[in-house]
C-alpha positions as CSV (number, residue, x, y, z in Angstrom):
1,X,-58.0,5.7,-106.0
2,X,-55.4,3.1,-107.2
3,X,-54.3,0.1,-105.1
4,X,-51.2,1.7,-103.9
5,X,-53.1,4.8,-102.5
6,X,-55.6,2.5,-100.9
7,X,-52.8,0.5,-99.2
8,X,-51.1,3.7,-97.9
9,X,-54.4,5.1,-96.8
10,X,-55.1,1.9,-94.9
11,X,-51.7,2.0,-93.2
12,X,-52.3,5.6,-92.1
13,X,-55.7,4.7,-90.6
14,X,-54.3,1.8,-88.7
15,X,-51.5,4.1,-87.3
16,X,-54.0,6.6,-86.3
17,X,-56.1,3.9,-84.6
18,X,-53.2,2.4,-82.8
19,X,-52.0,5.9,-81.7
20,X,-55.3,6.6,-80.3
21,X,-55.3,3.4,-78.4
22,X,-51.8,3.9,-77.0
23,X,-52.7,7.5,-75.9
24,X,-55.9,6.4,-74.1
25,X,-53.9,3.6,-72.3
26,X,-51.1,5.8,-71.3
27,X,-53.3,8.6,-70.2
28,X,-55.0,6.1,-67.9
29,X,-51.8,4.7,-66.5
30,X,-50.2,8.0,-65.9
31,X,-51.2,9.1,-62.3
32,X,-52.5,12.6,-61.8
33,X,-50.0,14.6,-59.8
34,X,-51.2,15.2,-56.3
35,X,-51.4,18.8,-54.9
36,X,-48.5,19.3,-52.6
37,X,-49.2,20.5,-49.0
38,X,-46.0,22.1,-47.5
39,X,-45.4,21.9,-43.8
40,X,-42.8,24.0,-42.3
41,X,-41.0,23.0,-39.0
42,X,-39.0,25.5,-37.0
43,X,-36.9,23.7,-34.5
44,X,-33.6,24.3,-32.6
45,X,-31.4,22.2,-34.9
46,X,-28.2,24.0,-33.5
47,X,-27.4,25.6,-30.3
48,X,-27.7,24.4,-26.7
49,X,-31.1,22.6,-27.3
50,X,-30.1,21.1,-30.6
51,X,-30.5,17.5,-29.2
52,X,-34.2,18.3,-28.5
53,X,-34.5,19.9,-32.0
54,X,-33.0,16.9,-33.7
55,X,-35.2,14.4,-31.8
56,X,-38.3,16.4,-32.9
57,X,-37.1,16.5,-36.4
58,X,-36.7,12.8,-36.3
59,X,-40.2,12.3,-35.0
60,X,-41.6,14.5,-37.8
61,X,-39.8,12.4,-40.4
62,X,-41.2,9.4,-38.7
63,X,-44.7,10.6,-39.0
64,X,-44.1,11.8,-42.6
65,X,-42.8,8.2,-43.5
66,X,-46.1,6.7,-42.1
67,X,-48.4,8.8,-44.1
68,X,-50.5,6.4,-46.3
69,X,-50.0,6.4,-50.0
70,X,-53.7,6.8,-50.8
71,X,-53.9,10.4,-49.4
72,X,-55.6,13.2,-51.4
73,X,-52.6,15.3,-51.2
74,X,-48.9,14.9,-51.1
75,X,-47.0,16.2,-47.9
76,X,-43.6,17.9,-48.0
77,X,-41.8,19.0,-44.8
78,X,-39.4,21.9,-44.9
79,X,-37.1,22.3,-41.8
80,X,-35.7,25.5,-40.5
81,X,-33.3,26.1,-37.6
82,X,-33.9,28.9,-35.2
83,X,-31.7,27.7,-32.3
84,X,-34.6,28.5,-30.0
85,X,-33.8,32.2,-30.7
86,X,-36.8,34.5,-31.3
87,X,-35.0,36.7,-33.8
88,X,-34.0,33.6,-35.8
89,X,-37.6,32.3,-35.6
90,X,-38.8,35.4,-37.3
91,X,-36.3,35.0,-40.2
92,X,-37.1,31.3,-40.6
93,X,-40.8,32.0,-40.6
94,X,-40.4,34.7,-43.3
95,X,-38.5,32.4,-45.4
96,X,-41.1,29.6,-45.2
97,X,-43.9,31.9,-45.9
98,X,-42.5,34.1,-48.6
99,X,-40.2,31.6,-50.5
100,X,-41.5,28.1,-49.7
101,X,-45.3,29.1,-49.6
102,X,-46.0,26.7,-46.7
103,X,-49.6,25.8,-45.9
104,X,-48.9,24.9,-42.2
105,X,-46.1,25.2,-39.7
106,X,-44.9,23.5,-36.5
107,X,-43.0,25.4,-33.8
108,X,-41.2,24.4,-30.7
109,X,-41.6,25.9,-27.2
110,X,-43.5,29.1,-26.1
111,X,-40.9,31.7,-27.1
112,X,-40.7,30.8,-30.8
113,X,-44.4,29.8,-30.7
114,X,-45.4,33.4,-29.8
115,X,-43.3,34.7,-32.6
116,X,-45.0,32.4,-35.1
117,X,-48.5,32.8,-33.9
118,X,-48.5,36.5,-34.3
119,X,-47.8,36.2,-38.0
120,X,-49.8,33.0,-39.0
121,X,-53.0,34.4,-37.6
122,X,-52.7,37.2,-40.1
123,X,-51.5,35.1,-43.0
124,X,-54.2,32.4,-42.3
125,X,-51.7,29.5,-42.0
126,X,-52.2,26.6,-39.7
127,X,-49.7,26.7,-36.7
128,X,-49.3,23.9,-34.1
129,X,-46.9,24.7,-31.4
130,X,-45.3,22.5,-28.6
131,X,-45.9,25.3,-26.0
132,X,-47.1,26.0,-22.6
133,X,-48.2,29.5,-23.0
134,X,-51.8,29.9,-24.0
135,X,-51.2,33.1,-25.8
136,X,-49.6,31.0,-28.5
137,X,-53.1,29.7,-29.4
138,X,-54.7,33.2,-30.1
139,X,-56.3,33.5,-33.4
140,X,-58.3,30.9,-35.4
141,X,-55.2,29.4,-37.1
142,X,-53.0,28.8,-34.0
143,X,-53.1,25.8,-31.8
144,X,-51.1,24.3,-28.8
145,X,-50.3,20.6,-28.5
146,X,-48.8,20.2,-25.0
147,X,-49.8,19.0,-21.6
148,X,-51.5,22.1,-20.1
149,X,-49.5,23.9,-17.3
150,X,-52.6,23.7,-15.0
151,X,-52.4,19.8,-15.3
152,X,-48.8,19.7,-14.4
153,X,-49.1,22.3,-11.6
154,X,-51.9,20.4,-9.9
155,X,-49.8,17.2,-10.0
156,X,-46.7,19.1,-8.7
157,X,-48.6,20.7,-5.8
158,X,-50.1,17.3,-4.8
159,X,-46.7,15.7,-4.7
160,X,-45.3,18.5,-2.5
161,X,-48.1,18.1,-0.2
162,X,-47.7,14.3,0.0
163,X,-44.2,14.8,1.0
164,X,-45.1,17.3,3.8
165,X,-43.3,20.2,2.1
166,X,-44.7,23.5,3.1
167,X,-42.2,26.0,1.5
168,X,-40.6,26.2,-1.7
169,X,-38.4,28.6,-3.7
170,X,-38.4,29.2,-7.5
171,X,-35.6,29.9,-9.8
172,X,-36.5,30.4,-13.4
173,X,-35.9,32.0,-16.8
174,X,-37.8,35.0,-18.1
175,X,-39.6,32.9,-20.8
176,X,-43.3,32.8,-21.7
177,X,-43.8,29.1,-21.2
178,X,-42.0,29.0,-17.8
179,X,-44.0,32.1,-16.7
180,X,-47.2,30.4,-17.6
181,X,-46.2,27.3,-15.7
182,X,-45.2,29.3,-12.6
183,X,-48.5,31.2,-12.6
184,X,-50.3,27.9,-12.7
185,X,-48.2,26.4,-9.8
186,X,-48.8,29.4,-7.6
187,X,-52.5,29.0,-7.9
188,X,-52.3,25.4,-6.9
189,X,-49.8,26.1,-4.0
190,X,-52.1,28.7,-2.6
191,X,-54.9,26.1,-2.4
192,X,-52.7,23.8,-0.4
193,X,-51.2,26.7,1.8
194,X,-47.7,25.9,0.5
195,X,-45.4,29.0,1.0
196,X,-43.2,30.4,-1.7
197,X,-40.2,31.8,0.0
198,X,-38.8,33.6,-2.9
199,X,-39.2,33.7,-6.8
200,X,-36.2,34.8,-8.9
201,X,-36.5,34.9,-12.7
202,X,-33.2,35.5,-14.7
203,X,-32.7,36.5,-18.3
204,X,-31.8,33.8,-20.8
205,X,-28.0,33.5,-21.1
206,X,-27.5,34.3,-17.4
207,X,-24.2,32.6,-16.1
208,X,-23.5,34.1,-12.7
209,X,-26.3,33.0,-10.3
210,X,-24.4,33.8,-7.1
211,X,-26.8,36.8,-6.1
212,X,-29.8,34.7,-6.8
213,X,-28.5,31.8,-4.9
214,X,-27.8,33.9,-1.8
215,X,-31.4,35.2,-1.8
216,X,-32.7,31.6,-2.0
217,X,-30.4,30.4,0.9
218,X,-31.5,33.2,3.1
219,X,-35.3,32.3,2.4
220,X,-34.7,28.9,3.9
221,X,-36.9,26.7,1.6
222,X,-37.6,23.0,2.1
223,X,-37.0,22.4,-1.7
224,X,-36.0,24.4,-4.7
225,X,-37.7,24.4,-8.1
226,X,-35.5,25.1,-11.0
227,X,-37.3,26.2,-14.1
228,X,-34.6,26.9,-16.8
229,X,-33.2,25.5,-20.1
230,X,-29.7,24.1,-20.7
231,X,-27.0,25.3,-20.1
232,X,-28.2,27.7,-17.5
233,X,-29.8,24.8,-15.6
234,X,-26.5,23.0,-15.3
235,X,-24.6,26.2,-14.5
236,X,-27.0,27.0,-11.7
237,X,-26.9,23.5,-10.3
238,X,-23.0,23.6,-10.1
239,X,-22.9,27.1,-8.5
240,X,-25.5,25.9,-6.0
241,X,-23.1,23.0,-4.9
242,X,-20.1,25.4,-4.8
243,X,-22.0,27.7,-2.5
244,X,-22.9,24.8,-0.3
245,X,-26.6,24.6,-1.0
246,X,-27.8,21.1,0.1
247,X,-31.7,21.7,-0.3
248,X,-33.3,19.1,-2.4
249,X,-34.2,20.2,-6.0
250,X,-37.2,19.6,-8.2
251,X,-38.8,20.9,-11.4
252,X,-41.5,20.8,-13.9
253,X,-39.9,19.3,-17.0
254,X,-36.6,21.1,-16.8
255,X,-34.6,18.1,-15.8
256,X,-35.5,16.8,-19.2
257,X,-33.7,19.4,-20.8
258,X,-30.3,18.6,-19.2
259,X,-27.4,17.0,-21.0
260,X,-25.9,16.2,-17.5
261,X,-28.5,14.2,-15.7
262,X,-26.0,13.1,-13.0
263,X,-26.4,16.6,-11.5
264,X,-29.9,15.7,-10.6
265,X,-29.7,12.1,-9.7
266,X,-32.1,11.1,-7.0
267,X,-34.4,14.1,-7.4
268,X,-38.2,13.7,-8.3
269,X,-39.8,16.1,-10.8
270,X,-43.0,16.5,-12.8
271,X,-43.0,15.6,-16.5
272,X,-45.3,16.3,-19.5
273,X,-47.5,13.4,-20.7
274,X,-45.5,10.4,-21.8
275,X,-45.6,8.9,-25.4
276,X,-47.3,5.7,-26.1
277,X,-45.2,2.5,-26.4
278,X,-46.2,2.3,-30.1
279,X,-44.5,5.7,-30.8
280,X,-41.3,4.9,-28.6
281,X,-40.8,1.5,-30.3
282,X,-41.2,2.9,-33.8
283,X,-38.8,5.7,-33.1
284,X,-36.2,3.4,-31.6
285,X,-36.6,1.1,-34.5
286,X,-36.0,3.8,-37.1
287,X,-33.3,5.9,-35.2
288,X,-31.7,3.7,-32.7
289,X,-32.2,6.2,-30.0
290,X,-34.8,7.2,-27.4
291,X,-37.0,10.1,-28.2
292,X,-36.4,13.3,-26.2
293,X,-38.9,15.8,-24.7
294,X,-41.2,17.3,-27.1
295,X,-40.7,14.5,-29.9
296,X,-44.1,12.8,-29.5
297,X,-45.9,16.1,-29.7
298,X,-44.1,16.9,-33.1
299,X,-45.0,13.7,-34.3
300,X,-48.7,14.2,-33.4
301,X,-48.6,17.7,-35.0
302,X,-47.7,16.2,-38.4
303,X,-50.6,13.7,-38.1
304,X,-53.1,16.4,-37.0
305,X,-52.3,18.5,-40.0
306,X,-52.4,15.7,-42.4
307,X,-55.8,14.5,-40.9
308,X,-57.2,18.1,-41.1
309,X,-56.2,18.6,-44.9
310,X,-57.6,15.1,-45.8
311,X,-60.8,15.6,-44.1
312,X,-61.5,19.2,-45.3
313,X,-64.5,19.3,-47.6
314,X,-65.5,21.2,-50.9
315,X,-61.9,22.0,-51.9
316,X,-60.4,18.9,-53.4
317,X,-58.4,18.7,-55.6
318,X,-57.4,22.4,-54.8
319,X,-55.9,23.1,-51.4
320,X,-58.4,23.7,-48.5
């Protein structure tokens, strides 16, 4: 081997060594890509309840922003709008499952929750719903995160008793969560011997309540409980006023749905569990607004899902 050959050989060897060192360092510095856990969120982002859906979306984004950096998995949220319409819920869920390949899903209220739970229990996808109807939780993969109707009903009946109210009329919407709440209320009222003068349930979308209002007036209750969503809630309140109904009004939760709170000024009602000051302050700081009904539960749902995946054993780095 002549001198030139030795020099070239030495250069080649040095280049190989340097290349090997660089590769080793770069390999150590390049972080391993985390497995992505996809969370679907089906919310009423349009329609009459859009203000509730947008608030829930904000709460979910807040929870996502607070996920620590040192988690096992990376968490992605995919939002779909169902306008709180069951047929749209089904379409949104199909897209999330078949195209986005989600690992978990959050739904909003009992109507959409029942649609989702019937599918997720078959597809083995974790589902957490802000729902009152216990049927939503059927199957190993479905869960409810909401104040139980039994707890609200008990407090509602106690408040009626404390105000010496012995008769009440109910006007509500044919919806699973409302029906579950009314069933719980009736059990509690029976214990305290509070009479239900009439119970009228209407279809979603009803705008003419005159016949229902006439029945309620004739039953002569001391108080009327209104269990409807917006805008039926406001339409009913205005028609009652037009028909000269001056009986006090109350509800379990429904006054939280209204976009016209002035219609219910001065009336008491029962609400689901309140959020912590920590959540309320964080929400206000991020969005410059107060959280609406359901928002803290949606926030919790993200944290519950993340906590579940992070603590699942014997799967990492694969998905549990």
